[in-house]
Steps between C-alpha positions, in 0.01 A plus 500: 500500500542832684857598574819633345864409450735591783872438525574263786878479446747695290867571460661779303681381184868581463769415246704208633856617569777249414520378861123446508470286186407132537814305591667264256400289319176701487689794349738409220608598147298820500183323616320482830248238617502296177337157552450594866227460759465789744297445819418807711284566806317818594274597789156646437337785691135416441317207348242499224280281284730500200863588433723618219874555467711781357831431328735781401754545222546865597876493447511247221671597178358192332172312524439281806341162417332319792440140398293372790382634837317342794364630829489285813521501878842424648573201718458594863355839398856632528661789319805386310382139486644290219206256492133559424180321587442334159123475542478881510698565179308683225624594152516870425389618156526816293207568270423131530851391402756329726785721379556867429764728351544832681636780278802704612405751768150356543313296757229238470205412722389138505147372460296488818540173687257335742724487804400614849782518752432679823644835599868512600562163337801386299470414131742319270544609138700260282613612155678311224694689233602281206684770307611725784586862440803719439715524812502882481119506488401336829232685697526412867455607858830415671394585857238228531610380845332182379656182361425406139610176331650428156522162326591406143215360289122523520380420852199730526271227634761328718409469865860564602820617332780291650839632401364848421725802551368745762530873434371796701353701213168528321502496119239609243199477736380847608150464642209288616144631489176368647135557416384650829186667642440865411614608847846346455784735407878526508759733642818527294828572678790652307837503666857378514676215681322585826174402328653227284606341830878503530567357847179295505503121518514296179175306443335645814316795342589738783555818298293785641230486225453127577467572871260784424271257316500267799425784739220652295332168424460438874213749474192377308437830322855487355475148358456629144818708502794389284852640527722508191870528581663701221830554677833470320831471682726795420214694341483877485221751436672746271716281279538143387731280704425136564185508290313808380453778754168543677401796284565295185320183613195654668268433206611138455530397864209692650252660261485197266447249783151355540285617788746745658331764712788624718871570460771513766820681397802397708809590299773761486780375726703380200459836324642675806768237559635505145508879465824673593537584869524873437262761626401603147447145371293396800289815490435428133411132547260584784325761285487263203356219714229728633410607146492136389273401789266779399491365144432148623207629705360691202529203265362243743212718616411562135460123475260500794748377763558626852870551559683458831852619564735310732784682672855387424665285766841573657837393361738642762812287518451347156790500260499661251176694553575668836743785428708658779351844442144376539387660174309190384329484839398863456350415162310205651362725771395763244320240291329349804393843622332563165330158499363565850393862461428579134160329501553402139455132576160362595667356809837464667656180639785584737744215443786717627335531840418129504857370474739777609695485824340755738842558658662566160235575235762494222527124548277196488404341829757224555232231537373582148836546324607203285859612556582747225316793664275540195295183458264336746462148629163328548435684829558831326272407213232404754536848649443655155191286445366600842552868414250496213154613620225269380265798475688612190339212311148495636259549213287752689791735566421858400679593180733794526541488877872455569596247766826553684611207710787378713481147633130436565327176575204389293 
């Protein structure tokens, strides 16, 4: 059967901070998720003939035993749904077995499963952990903006989970892949909370990568394009913060993902915002960011990817990032100038231009600002999605011809 594996959904694994652990009684006495059923929903980019799941123990200090897993469609086709359509539930296996033990720091890919949801559809993954895992070893993605459900006992095949505890985090699950036609491919997006979706609507999938999928799939020649959101809230490029920095996680979150052909880099605001607001510190962080972008381009292009740089969006008026002397703004402008003019990237996406206030370019347009003068609401994320030129992902695009774009239509 001609085709290849392509990621249709992904999230970047992080260590669960104390506030992001499963609530009690699902975390107790040094254990997390013991004798617990975890039901999670995710939204695909593209469909395929077969599917497989990725589970991660990237930050586990001990082994992670998964007792039983099932894949199904949610009731009402809704993200965050507690109930499933029982007739669609299928057991997930690992080398033919219903359970698997994932070593510390490792991941596991399930067996392929005959399951054919359509593109941009919601899936439910239900996992039962009999033994649980050490509470300081939970691999998660806290910024799910999607409701998951926890219930004591084994309820993997249950149609509904009455009495379950809702929580807005993903745990353990890190990817879904489909067997897709040879023309299908994925674009990976690495970024911070602006990509992870802070300010978007819980269970509505209105982060800008979600809206980009919807926009691109309106065109028949883009129907085979998947978008993998590898954003982490609070993330930086140069150093670890909330999760490993972009430079440290590039191999895991981009180069090791199935079917990735393009990379969008939209990160750096947190590096600027957490560096001291002195002229010397901001000059240094701007230079270091530029050098790091150059390394990301070299590494990704060596893996056969085309790499697109996105300009950094404004944060004027934000506390604590906007300093009175404007030194962080100067660093942002220096970084954006390099992204636009260096021609190191295979293309440029001008997110700054898309969402800034023309009357005060240091600030977000008020209609896009979620209120903290840094993050965007759904209208702002729609503006980012609209700013990405579809031509960047057309398969017949000439290699090596940089594309510099503002806010084009497609």
